[in-house]
C-alpha positions in Angstrom: 153.2 -163.9 90.4 152.4 -161.6 93.3 149.1 -161.3 95.0 149.0 -157.4 94.7 151.3 -154.8 93.2 150.7 -151.1 94.0 152.5 -149.0 91.4 153.7 -145.6 92.1 152.7 -145.5 95.7 153.3 -142.2 97.2 155.0 -142.4 100.7 154.6 -139.5 103.3 158.1 -138.3 102.4 156.9 -137.8 98.9 158.9 -140.6 97.3 157.0 -142.8 94.9 157.7 -146.6 94.6 156.1 -150.0 94.0 154.9 -152.4 96.6 154.3 -156.0 96.0 152.3 -158.3 98.4 152.6 -162.1 98.6 150.9 -164.6 101.0 150.1 -161.9 103.6 153.7 -160.3 103.5 155.3 -157.5 101.8 157.3 -159.3 99.2 159.2 -156.3 97.3 159.4 -152.5 97.6 160.9 -150.2 95.0 160.8 -150.9 91.3 159.1 -154.1 91.1 159.3 -156.4 88.1 156.7 -159.0 87.6 152.9 -159.3 87.5 150.1 -159.8 90.1 146.6 -161.0 90.4 145.6 -157.4 91.3 147.7 -154.5 90.1 146.8 -150.9 90.6 148.6 -147.9 89.5 148.0 -145.1 92.2 150.1 -142.6 90.2 150.8 -140.8 93.3 147.1 -139.8 93.8 147.1 -140.9 97.3 149.5 -141.8 100.2 150.5 -145.2 101.4 151.9 -146.1 104.7 152.5 -149.1 106.8 149.2 -150.1 108.3 147.9 -147.8 111.0 148.2 -149.3 114.6 145.6 -147.7 117.2 147.4 -148.6 120.5 144.5 -147.7 122.6 141.1 -148.5 121.9 138.0 -150.1 123.6 136.5 -152.7 121.4 135.1 -155.5 123.6 131.5 -155.4 122.4 130.1 -156.8 125.6 131.7 -154.3 127.8 129.1 -152.5 130.0 130.8 -149.1 129.7 133.4 -148.8 127.0 132.6 -150.8 123.9 132.5 -151.0 120.1 132.9 -153.3 117.3 136.4 -153.8 116.2 136.0 -153.4 112.5 134.1 -150.1 113.3 137.2 -148.6 114.9 139.5 -150.7 112.6 139.4 -151.3 108.9 136.3 -148.9 108.6 138.6 -146.2 109.5 141.9 -147.1 107.7 143.2 -148.9 110.9 144.7 -152.3 110.3 145.5 -153.3 114.0 143.7 -152.1 117.2 144.9 -152.8 120.6 142.1 -153.0 123.3 143.5 -151.2 126.3 142.3 -153.1 129.4 138.6 -153.4 128.6 138.9 -157.1 129.6 140.6 -158.7 132.4 141.3 -162.4 133.1 137.6 -163.2 133.4 136.5 -162.2 130.0 139.8 -162.4 127.9 138.8 -166.0 126.4 135.4 -164.6 125.2 137.0 -161.3 123.9 139.5 -163.5 122.0 136.8 -165.7 120.4 134.7 -162.7 119.3 137.6 -161.2 117.5 138.3 -164.1 115.3 135.7 -163.0 112.9 137.1 -159.4 112.5 139.0 -158.3 109.6 140.9 -156.1 111.6 143.8 -157.4 113.5 142.8 -157.1 117.1 145.2 -157.3 120.1 144.5 -156.6 123.8 146.3 -155.3 126.8 145.0 -157.2 129.8 143.5 -155.3 132.6 145.3 -156.2 135.9 142.0 -156.6 137.4 140.4 -159.7 136.6 136.9 -158.2 135.9 138.1 -155.5 133.4 136.2 -152.5 133.2 132.8 -153.4 134.4 132.7 -150.5 136.7 134.8 -147.2 136.9 136.5 -148.6 140.0 138.1 -151.9 139.0 141.1 -151.3 141.2 139.5 -150.1 144.2 139.0 -153.7 145.5 142.5 -155.2 145.8 141.0 -158.7 145.7 140.3 -158.2 142.1 144.1 -158.0 141.3 145.0 -161.7 140.7 148.5 -162.2 139.5 147.9 -166.1 138.9 145.0 -165.4 136.7 147.0 -162.8 134.6 149.8 -165.2 134.1 147.5 -168.1 133.1 145.6 -165.8 130.7 148.9 -164.7 128.9 149.9 -168.4 128.7 146.4 -169.0 127.0 146.7 -166.3 124.4 150.5 -165.4 124.0 150.0 -163.7 120.7 146.7 -161.9 121.5 147.7 -160.5 124.9 150.6 -158.2 124.1 150.9 -156.3 127.5 149.1 -155.2 130.5 147.0 -152.2 131.5 146.7 -150.4 135.0 144.3 -147.3 135.2 145.9 -145.3 137.9 143.6 -142.5 138.7 141.6 -141.8 141.8 138.2 -142.7 140.3 139.6 -146.2 139.6 141.9 -147.1 142.5 139.8 -145.6 145.3 141.7 -145.5 148.6 144.5 -147.9 147.2 146.8 -145.1 146.0 149.8 -146.6 144.3 149.3 -150.2 145.4 147.9 -151.5 142.4 150.7 -150.2 140.3 153.2 -152.1 142.5 151.2 -155.2 141.8 151.1 -154.4 138.1 155.0 -154.2 138.0 155.2 -157.5 139.8 152.9 -159.1 137.2 154.7 -157.5 134.4 157.7 -159.4 135.4 155.9 -162.6 135.9 154.6 -162.5 132.3 158.1 -162.0 130.9 158.2 -158.1 130.9 155.5 -157.4 128.5 154.6 -153.7 127.9 152.7 -152.0 130.7 150.3 -149.1 129.7 149.4 -146.8 132.7 146.5 -144.5 132.4 146.9 -141.1 134.4 144.2 -139.0 135.5 143.0 -137.1 138.7 145.1 -137.7 141.7 145.6 -139.6 144.0 148.1 -141.2 143.2 150.2 -138.2 142.0 152.0 -138.4 138.6 155.1 -138.1 140.6 154.3 -141.2 142.6 153.3 -143.2 139.3 156.4 -142.1 137.3 158.7 -143.2 140.2 157.7 -146.8 139.6 157.9 -146.9 135.6 160.7 -148.5 133.8 162.0 -148.6 130.2 159.3 -149.6 127.7 156.4 -148.8 130.1 153.7 -146.5 128.5 151.9 -143.3 130.0 148.7 -142.8 128.2 146.5 -139.8 128.3 149.8 -137.9 128.3 148.4 -134.5 127.2 145.2 -134.5 129.4 144.3 -131.3 130.9 143.6 -132.4 134.5 145.7 -130.9 137.3 147.5 -134.1 137.7 149.2 -133.7 134.3 152.9 -133.8 132.9 153.3 -130.1 133.1 153.8 -128.1 136.3 151.8 -125.1 137.0 154.6 -123.0 135.5 154.4 -124.9 132.3 157.5 -126.9 132.7 157.9 -130.7 132.4 157.6 -132.2 135.8 161.1 -133.7 137.0 159.7 -137.0 137.7 158.3 -137.4 134.2 161.5 -136.0 132.7 163.5 -138.8 134.6 161.0 -141.5 133.5 161.5 -140.4 129.9 165.2 -140.7 130.4 164.8 -144.2 131.6 162.8 -145.2 128.4 159.2 -144.5 129.4 157.0 -143.7 126.5 154.2 -141.3 126.0 150.9 -142.3 124.3 148.1 -139.6 123.5 145.0 -141.8 124.4 142.7 -138.9 123.5 139.5 -140.1 124.8 136.3 -138.2 126.0 138.2 -136.6 128.8 141.9 -136.9 128.3 143.4 -134.6 125.6 143.8 -130.8 125.9 145.1 -128.5 123.1 146.6 -126.2 125.6 148.7 -129.0 127.3 149.7 -130.4 123.9 151.0 -127.0 122.6 153.1 -126.4 125.7 154.5 -129.8 125.7 155.4 -129.7 121.9 156.9 -126.3 122.4 159.3 -127.8 124.9 160.1 -130.6 122.6 158.0 -133.2 124.1 156.4 -135.2 121.3 154.2 -138.3 121.7 155.7 -141.6 120.9 152.2 -143.0 119.8 149.1 -141.3 118.9 146.1 -143.3 119.7 142.5 -142.4 120.0 141.0 -144.3 123.1 137.9 -144.6 121.0 134.7 -146.4 121.7 131.2 -146.1 120.2 130.2 -142.9 122.0 133.2 -140.8 121.4 133.4 -142.2 117.9 129.8 -141.2 117.1 129.5 -138.0 119.1 133.1 -136.8 119.5 135.5 -135.5 120.3 137.5 -138.4 118.9 135.6 -139.5 115.9 138.5 -141.7 114.5 142.1 -142.3 114.8 142.5 -140.2 111.5 140.8 -137.4 113.1 143.1 -137.5 116.1 146.1 -137.7 113.9 144.9 -134.6 112.0 144.9 -132.5 115.3 148.8 -133.4 115.6 149.2 -131.8 112.1 147.4 -128.7 113.3 149.8 -128.7 116.3 152.7 -128.5 114.1 154.0 -132.0 113.6 154.9 -133.2 110.3 153.2 -135.8 108.3 156.1 -138.2 108.6 156.2 -137.7 112.3 152.5 -138.4 112.7 152.6 -141.4 110.5 155.4 -142.6 112.5 153.5 -142.5 115.6 150.9 -145.0 114.4 153.2 -147.2 112.5 156.9 -147.8 113.5 156.6 -146.2 116.7 153.4 -148.2 117.7 154.8 -151.4 116.6 158.1 -150.9 118.6 156.1 -149.8 121.8 154.0 -153.0 121.7 156.6 -155.3 120.4 154.7 -156.0 117.1 157.8 -157.0 115.3 156.4 -157.7 112.0 154.4 -154.6 111.7 154.9 -150.8 111.2 157.2 -150.8 108.3 156.9 -151.0 104.5 159.7 -153.6 104.1 160.1 -157.0 102.6 159.1 -159.7 105.2 156.8 -157.3 107.1 153.1 -158.0 107.4 151.1 -156.8 104.3 149.2 -154.3 106.3 148.9 -150.9 104.5 146.8 -147.7 104.9 146.0 -145.6 101.8 145.0 -142.1 102.6 144.8 -138.4 101.5 145.7 -135.2 103.2 142.6 -133.0 102.4 143.8 -129.2 102.2 140.6 -127.6 103.8 139.5 -125.8 106.8 138.2 -128.4 109.4 137.1 -127.9 113.1 138.7 -129.9 115.8 137.5 -129.9 119.5 139.6 -131.3 122.3 138.3 -133.0 125.5 138.3 -129.6 127.2 135.8 -128.2 124.7 138.3 -125.8 123.1 137.7 -125.7 119.3 140.4 -124.9 116.6 140.2 -124.7 112.9 142.8 -126.9 111.1 143.9 -126.7 107.6 144.5 -130.4 106.9 142.5 -133.5 107.6 143.6 -137.0 106.9 141.2 -139.2 104.9 141.6 -142.8 105.1 140.6 -144.4 101.8 141.3 -148.2 102.1 143.1 -150.7 104.6 144.9 -153.8 103.4 145.2 -156.5 106.2 147.4 -159.5 105.6 147.1 -158.6 101.8 143.4 -158.2 101.8 141.7 -155.0 100.5 139.1 -153.2 102.6 137.4 -149.9 101.6 137.1 -147.4 104.5 133.7 -145.8 105.0 135.2 -142.7 103.3 136.6 -144.7 100.5 133.2 -146.1 99.8 131.5 -142.8 100.0 133.9 -141.3 97.6 134.1 -144.2 95.1 137.8 -143.9 95.2 138.5 -147.6 94.3 136.6 -150.3 92.7 137.9 -153.2 94.8 
């Protein structure tokens, strides 16, 4: 007896199969024999993927600048796992951990290398805030919760310290066993060339398609050599859309050059969720459908690729033994306006509509699923 069987689930490659869940894990995939406490025949009416992972959010509710509720950016939007990208440092991580224990969404954290986290916009302007021992101790206290480190390397954050905080971040990374390091890029200094020089395999550049002068592309529209070399070393690209860090023009140029994001993330928090231009992870993903990526490519960026980048070894795939995290969604074929962080508006022809999230085998209707009365769960 299974806990849940989804019959005729439609995958993003258009195959249909059954998916059985038991004890918080995927138990069987294919033509499933047997019965379940809850059995639902989807009849191909909606898509099912591994649970969506948003690898860059801000959901520490007590953050004074960037804050939200984990479930508001998680299960309410079809996202089963959210990764807070540096809202908290070693000083607040225990509080953040405790607050997330009541969330239905699976919440993880990238620890800010500044012990104060983002309590001001300049957390790395004071080198005294960068405390390697505090980082190591925090990771030791919460090894499953803290899955990486975050360093915001733009002029508004580092002040006069240039590349020095990143050098410290790389040392901390080694001290905590080589956990993934996500590096925010923005206005110089430091330059992207200086940042890229220090990055190694598995490091993540977030805000990869920002429209600021200190971006991936040269004024001639070519990929900067420093970034090309970093990518060749195994550095990954993350979207991190946010309020000020995604440009359609840059993304178009990059994709035309064959530079696709490894992960699509939202950089969502309450203001850009409610007022735009982010809205939701699904909304950001839909922008990449408009930019010409295929549905399987987009879904991979929030499932298998995100899980690999963040070493979430039991997530991201619809395979037996993986976590029973699934997202059920539709692709609405209708004209929909999209706006980037630069104010450019385009009209897309497809928009992803998440209907339900399953986290560890537990069903949760999304806001849109409830509004459309899609499932009676």
